C-alpha positions, 0 to 999 in steps of 0.5 A: 477495509498496509511503511538510502543513503549511499551505503552500498545498497545498490539502489537505482538512481532516480529515474528523473530529476524531479521538478520542485513544487515549492512556491510554484503555482500551476497554470492549469485550473483543475490540475492541482492547487499549489499553496502560495507559501514557500515550502508548502505542499501541493493541496489536492482537492479531488472533487475539483481535479480534471479527469486524467487517463485511467490508472495503469494499475489494477483497481476495483470499483463495485464489481468491476476489475479495471486491469490497468491496460484498458480492459475490464472484468466483471466479478461474479457479484452483482453491483449491489452485492459487491457493495453489501459484501464489501468485495475487495480486490487483493490482486491478480493470480496467474489465471484470475483474481484474488478477492475477499468479501464480508459475508455477514456477522463476523466472517470474511471469505477469500475467493479466487475468481477464474473465467467469471466463476468464484471459488472459495479458498477459506473463510475466517470469523472473528470474535470481539476485539479480534481482527483478521486479514489476507495478503497476496504475495508479490509473486501472486502464488501465495497468500498470508492469513493473519489474525490478531487476538486483540490482546498480545498475539498475531498468528500468521499462516502462509498458504498456497492458493489451494489453501495448503499451509506452507508455514505458520508463526505467532508474533508478539503484539499486533504484528504488521506485514511490511513486505511479502514476496511469497518465499519471504516476509518482513514482519513489523513487531517491536523487533522486526523479523525476517521470515524465510517461508521455504526454510521455515526459519525466522531471523530477528533484525534487532530493530523496529521498522515501519517498512521494507522492500525485498526487491531493493533490499531496503528496511525503513528503521525507526529511531527510538529517540525520535520515532522517525524512520529512514532506509538502511540495508535489509541484509545488515540493518544499520543507522539510517543516514536520514530519517523523517516522520514516515508511515507506510513507505512505498519504494518506486519501481526502480528503487530511487524514491520513497513515497510515504504518509507523514505522521502524525495526521497521515494526510500528507504524502511525501516523495523523497530521494531514497539516497539522500532524503531530499523531498521531491514533492509533497501533497496535502490530501485531507482524507486518505484511505487506509490502503497505501498509494501504489506507484504506476512508474517512477514518475507517478502514483495513484491513491484513494481519496475521499471527496467532499467534507463528509467523506462519504464518496471517494475517487482515485487520484494520480499525482506526479513527482512534478507536482501535478494531480488528476482524478482518474476514476469516477466518484463512487460511494465510500468503500467501493473502490479498492487498490491492491499493492503491486 
């Protein structure tokens, strides 16, 4: 088309005692195939899964937004037009939706959609080697526009939904947005940075990091010796008490669990206790979309997965910490489903 120990961090205890999936086998065909080898993850084959209830988070298929509460809203593109322009849902605003579209050649356009009508906010064109992107803030009031020049600089600008610039910064190399609340960001570079937008200040954190959670005050710091990462305090980063080969860590709503892709292949999703690093569940998925999975609650999460060996179709899958998985959307052509971060 987005990566604790008992250190006095105030992380909430885990919402439930998760059932171990190691060495077990599901008794319900079509829920998930569990590997027989002890210690192996649940093997998820999306096309063979039974259907479950719809996702409890917002998602887009073609030109229809499914709101997560049983309702839907049609965006002002035709179904064919949404596919042709790669319309992607970035999330909800106070009175509508924020979406982006690819409008030919080299231009991406950012839109708000209100009452069935679209309103252009801004557009960005790219030259060879450049990449551009837009990120909606966690408070749904602001967005981030970013551009990597393909060489050594990433430029970021925080703006209101009326496109008023609030602050802007340049970062060395290909900077990654690890967290964005609206008033504050954590940017991943060789030295992670904490950016206070309202104060227009930037504070180096002195560590390399692959993920952050502003709500729970967590920073996933990378050990330079092993390239593995683990959680520590965002306010006072230290040495994590545990590390693992994590990428794109996403913290559960109450802060007790961390869901991440496992390096190097990125086809293994693992749920760990934030407090201890203990593995609560693991799922092997052959082809995962680049979007990070999204927690529905502390017990289940959804993600986009390819269907079939060619990877030309996709669907949404829900997996639970108890090791069961269901397919929760129709099977669609590739790149027609989008799943914004909450």
